[in-house]
C-alpha positions in Angstrom: 46.4 49.3 125.0 46.2 45.9 123.2 42.4 46.1 123.3 42.3 49.5 121.7 44.6 48.4 118.8 42.4 45.3 118.2 39.3 47.5 118.0 41.0 49.9 115.6 42.1 46.9 113.5 38.5 45.5 113.4 37.1 49.0 112.6 39.5 49.4 109.7 38.7 45.9 108.4 35.0 46.7 108.4 35.5 50.1 106.8 37.7 48.6 104.1 35.2 45.8 103.6 32.4 48.3 103.1 34.6 50.3 100.6 35.4 47.1 98.7 31.7 46.1 98.5 30.7 49.6 97.3 33.4 49.5 94.7 32.0 46.2 93.3 28.3 47.4 93.3 28.6 49.5 90.1 29.8 46.3 88.3 26.4 44.7 88.9 24.7 46.2 85.8 27.3 44.4 83.7 25.1 41.3 84.2 22.5 43.0 82.1 25.0 43.1 79.1 24.2 40.6 76.4 27.0 38.8 74.6 27.6 36.2 72.0 28.0 32.7 73.4 28.4 30.7 70.2 27.7 30.5 66.5 27.3 28.0 63.7 29.6 28.2 61.8 32.1 28.9 64.6 34.4 31.9 64.5 37.5 31.0 62.4 35.9 27.9 60.8 37.1 26.7 57.4 34.2 25.1 55.5 34.3 23.1 52.3 30.5 23.1 52.0 28.4 26.2 52.5 25.9 26.2 55.4 22.2 26.9 54.6 22.0 29.4 57.4 24.1 31.2 60.0 23.1 31.0 63.7 24.2 33.3 66.5 23.6 32.3 70.1 23.4 35.0 72.8 23.5 35.1 76.6 20.1 36.8 76.8 17.2 37.0 74.3 17.9 39.7 71.7 15.2 42.1 70.7 14.2 42.1 67.0 13.8 45.9 67.0 17.4 46.6 68.2 19.3 43.7 66.6 21.1 44.0 63.3 23.0 41.2 61.5 24.9 41.6 58.3 26.8 38.9 56.3 29.4 39.9 53.7 31.6 37.8 51.5 34.7 38.4 49.4 34.9 41.8 47.8 32.3 43.0 50.5 29.4 41.3 48.6 26.2 40.9 50.7 25.7 37.2 51.5 22.6 37.2 53.7 19.8 35.3 52.0 17.0 37.1 53.8 16.0 38.8 57.1 17.1 37.3 60.4 14.7 35.2 62.4 14.5 35.1 66.2 13.9 32.1 68.4 14.7 32.6 72.1 18.4 33.4 72.5 19.1 32.4 68.8 19.2 34.6 65.7 19.3 32.8 62.4 20.2 34.4 59.0 19.7 32.5 55.7 23.1 32.3 53.9 23.6 33.0 50.2 27.1 31.6 49.4 29.2 33.3 46.7 32.8 33.0 45.9 35.3 31.1 48.0 37.0 33.3 50.6 36.4 35.1 53.9 32.8 35.7 55.1 32.2 38.2 57.9 29.0 38.1 60.1 28.6 41.3 62.0 26.0 41.9 64.7 24.9 44.8 66.8 22.2 44.7 69.5 21.2 46.5 72.7 21.4 44.9 76.1 18.6 45.2 78.6 20.4 48.2 80.1 20.6 49.9 76.7 24.4 49.3 76.3 25.2 48.4 72.6 26.9 45.1 72.0 28.6 44.5 68.7 31.0 42.1 67.3 31.7 39.7 64.4 32.5 36.2 63.5 34.6 35.2 60.5 34.7 32.0 58.6 36.2 30.9 55.3 34.4 29.1 52.5 37.0 27.1 50.7 34.8 26.3 47.7 32.6 28.9 46.1 29.7 29.0 43.7 30.2 30.0 40.1 29.3 33.6 39.3 25.6 34.0 38.3 24.8 35.4 34.9 22.7 38.6 35.0 19.7 36.7 33.6 19.7 34.0 36.2 16.8 34.6 38.6 16.5 31.2 40.5 17.9 31.4 44.0 20.9 29.3 44.9 20.2 26.2 47.0 22.6 24.1 48.9 22.3 20.4 49.8 25.0 20.9 52.5 24.1 19.9 56.1 23.2 22.8 58.4 26.1 22.1 60.7 29.4 22.0 59.0 32.3 19.8 60.2 34.0 21.4 63.2 37.2 23.1 62.4 40.4 22.4 64.2 40.4 26.1 65.3 40.4 26.9 69.0 37.0 26.4 70.5 36.3 30.0 71.5 32.6 30.5 71.5 32.7 34.3 71.1 34.5 36.3 68.6 37.4 38.5 69.6 36.1 41.8 70.7 32.6 40.5 70.6 31.5 42.2 73.7 32.5 45.4 75.4 32.3 44.9 79.2 31.4 48.6 79.6 34.6 49.4 81.5 33.6 47.4 84.6 36.7 45.1 84.5 38.8 47.8 86.3 36.2 47.9 89.0 36.7 44.2 89.7 40.4 44.7 89.8 40.1 47.7 92.1 37.8 45.8 94.4 40.2 42.9 94.6 43.1 45.3 95.5 41.0 46.9 98.2 40.0 43.5 99.7 43.6 42.4 99.7 44.8 45.7 101.3 42.1 45.3 104.0 43.2 41.7 104.8 46.9 42.7 104.7 46.2 45.8 107.0 44.2 43.7 109.4 47.0 41.1 109.7 49.6 43.8 110.1 47.6 45.4 112.9 47.0 42.1 114.6 50.7 41.3 114.5 51.6 44.6 116.1 48.9 44.1 118.7 50.4 40.7 119.5 53.9 42.1 120.0 52.8 44.5 122.6 
């Protein structure tokens, strides 16, 4: 009778292993999701000098046709100094500084699987430029270095809510529960078989 219990225990362990593996398979397309890996300036940075450009770095190469980047400053004033440029996994936007205050860089792009990825980074410019008179037509220039001094903020490379995992996080959790249940069930059956 002990042999039959051991066979049943092995069979259940295999069945639960297959179920756990199949529960994890739908999570594989998540690898095709793109996400923000870093930016210059960093999210949450406080800058005394305005950068000449804003750089976003992504996990995968973004496509020009499906990538949108906007930069807005205080009072929702546009602060992008031109169209974004693409170089591999980096997207760069010229920055046109305005008043001191909070600047928000929002991005939206499509991953290889078509899933939209969107998010934002925020940084604060502590010194602003004087307001332009309506007759001024010369573009503003900045002698500031392209990389600002690092802020003491936490070194999180991606903005909060920068990437939606597509709901696959629960699949990983469910798979872990199934694997743990399979291991626990196998140990329980093995103990019962050993007692007999």
